[in-house]
C-alpha positions as MATLAB code, in Angstrom:
seq = 'MAIVLSAVKWTALIRNTIPIAVRHFSEPPSYPSLLTDIGFTELRNRLDKEDITLIDVRSPNELEEAGAVPGAINIPLPMLGLTILLPKEDFDVRMGVVKPGADAAIATMCKSGVRARTAQLALIGAGFTNVRRYHGSFEDWKKRGGTIIKPNEEDIS';
ca = [
     -23.725  -19.481   53.867;
     -23.830  -18.521   50.210;
     -24.311  -15.159   49.073;
     -26.788  -14.859   45.856;
     -26.437  -11.703   43.896;
     -28.707  -10.793   41.024;
     -26.966   -9.982   37.600;
     -27.648   -6.212   38.145;
     -26.041   -6.255   41.606;
     -23.071   -8.555   40.329;
     -22.324   -6.094   37.580;
     -22.442   -3.280   39.879;
     -20.050   -5.033   42.315;
     -17.607   -5.585   39.578;
     -17.476   -2.124   38.206;
     -16.969   -0.736   41.615;
     -14.026   -3.081   42.526;
     -12.192   -4.019   39.384;
     -10.166   -0.788   38.051;
     -10.496   -0.230   34.312;
      -7.395    0.291   32.510;
      -7.425    3.793   30.764;
      -4.523    4.646   28.631;
      -3.648    8.117   28.573;
      -0.959    9.379   25.763;
       1.389   12.190   26.474;
       1.795   12.388   22.839;
       0.253   10.756   19.861;
       1.282    7.240   18.934;
       4.122    6.971   16.586;
       3.842    6.180   12.858;
       6.100    4.785   10.575;
       8.718    6.921    8.930;
       8.023    7.479    5.454;
      10.442    8.047    2.925;
      10.140   11.134    0.627;
       7.870   10.836   -2.318;
       9.315    9.940   -5.589;
       9.138   12.566   -8.551;
       8.454   11.995  -12.103;
      11.960   12.360  -13.409;
      13.621   10.126  -10.896;
      10.812    7.395  -11.369;
      11.249    7.567  -15.200;
      15.033    7.232  -14.845;
      14.790    4.463  -12.400;
      12.122    2.494  -14.607;
      14.460    2.880  -17.558;
      17.391    1.239  -15.646;
      15.052   -1.185  -13.974;
      16.245    0.018  -10.662;
      12.749    0.027   -9.114;
       9.556   -1.869   -8.817;
       6.367    0.277   -9.548;
       3.155   -1.041   -7.950;
       0.214    0.385   -9.576;
      -2.743   -0.294   -7.347;
      -5.579    1.044   -9.793;
      -8.411   -1.180  -10.734;
      -8.148   -3.083  -14.266;
     -10.969   -0.917  -15.400;
      -9.081    2.040  -14.739;
      -5.982    0.638  -16.600;
      -8.187   -0.185  -19.586;
      -9.502    3.132  -19.762;
      -6.640    5.300  -19.171;
      -3.471    3.120  -20.034;
      -0.552    2.097  -17.877;
       2.965    3.137  -17.143;
       5.280    0.428  -18.971;
       6.804   -2.026  -16.488;
       4.483   -1.136  -13.695;
       3.019   -4.223  -11.742;
      -0.730   -3.803  -11.438;
      -2.003   -5.084   -7.982;
      -5.500   -3.558   -7.360;
      -5.469   -1.979   -3.740;
      -7.997   -4.436   -2.398;
      -5.753   -7.303   -3.385;
      -2.548   -5.771   -2.238;
      -2.276   -7.281    1.149;
      -3.042  -10.881    0.068;
      -0.884  -10.684   -3.110;
       2.175   -9.233   -1.422;
       2.239  -11.755    1.360;
       2.247  -14.661   -1.031;
       5.325  -16.862   -0.798;
       7.977  -15.724   -3.571;
       7.149  -18.675   -5.669;
       3.356  -18.267   -5.604;
       3.816  -14.408   -6.432;
       6.372  -14.839   -9.231;
       3.887  -17.409  -11.009;
       0.569  -15.205  -10.226;
       2.155  -11.980  -11.262;
       4.475  -13.099  -13.762;
       7.073  -11.143  -12.341;
       9.724  -11.600   -9.559;
       8.660  -10.510   -6.195;
      10.550   -7.676   -4.831;
      12.710   -8.428   -1.716;
      12.080   -6.757    1.550;
      14.689   -3.913    0.832;
      14.068   -3.518   -2.697;
      13.201   -0.117   -4.138;
       9.584    0.156   -4.697;
       7.390    2.970   -5.699;
       3.424    2.948   -5.341;
       1.221    4.777   -7.806;
      -2.642    5.202   -8.402;
      -4.686    7.753  -10.305;
      -3.819   10.729   -8.165;
      -1.754    9.582   -4.986;
      -4.129    8.740   -2.382;
      -4.387    5.064   -2.770;
      -0.724    5.167   -3.470;
      -0.202    6.364    0.131;
      -2.376    3.478    1.546;
      -0.430    1.047   -0.559;
       2.866    2.465    0.750;
       1.725    1.997    4.501;
       0.541   -1.536    3.744;
       3.708   -2.572    2.269;
       5.559   -1.027    5.075;
       3.326   -2.964    7.437;
       4.219   -6.065    5.594;
       7.933   -5.714    6.003;
       9.092   -3.782    3.089;
      11.455   -1.155    4.116;
      12.346    1.008    0.973;
       8.955    2.188   -0.259;
       8.069    5.385   -1.797;
       4.885    6.939   -3.045;
       4.817    8.581   -6.634;
       2.671   11.670   -5.404;
       1.127   12.733   -8.444;
       0.700    9.109   -9.601;
      -0.873    8.411  -13.058;
      -2.377   11.990  -13.508;
       1.043   13.525  -13.147;
       2.703   10.878  -15.425;
       0.290   11.683  -18.134;
       0.524   15.591  -17.716;
       4.333   15.379  -18.078;
       4.156   13.305  -21.203;
       5.174    9.867  -19.809;
       4.862    6.709  -21.941;
       1.575    5.165  -21.608;
       0.555    1.865  -22.982;
      -3.029    0.338  -23.377;
      -3.630   -3.300  -23.143;
      -3.014   -4.903  -26.819;
      -1.948   -1.645  -28.301;
       1.492   -0.143  -28.783;
       2.716    2.884  -26.866;
       0.341    5.640  -27.162;
       2.629    8.661  -26.091;
];
């Protein structure tokens, strides 16, 4: 003898007999440990020595309007994940620079530092281990008198 249950009764039967997994945290999930933010003086000195890769995640329009830090690689934040995951050869050709290694020193910047933190976390998630955020980002660089270049122009500071 077969028992035929309506969909409503079947759903009620399943809900009452199959335990639902509930995850209880005794403490919040762990987050990646972040290196301390990099400051203006250290970043400027390391850029001068070509000892760090600076990734600027501002949009091309922002760079055109405000200028850029010499030597920075512009990868707009919406494109960062796709770009940084490219194979080395493809990255080198597309970006015109050598892709940093997984343990290379990298700093991230944007206009004020918020997108730079997002970029830092994305790079860590992609396997890069030595990533720091330039806290004040472009606003701080400009305020402290850092060199700024504009497309097709000489240094403006």
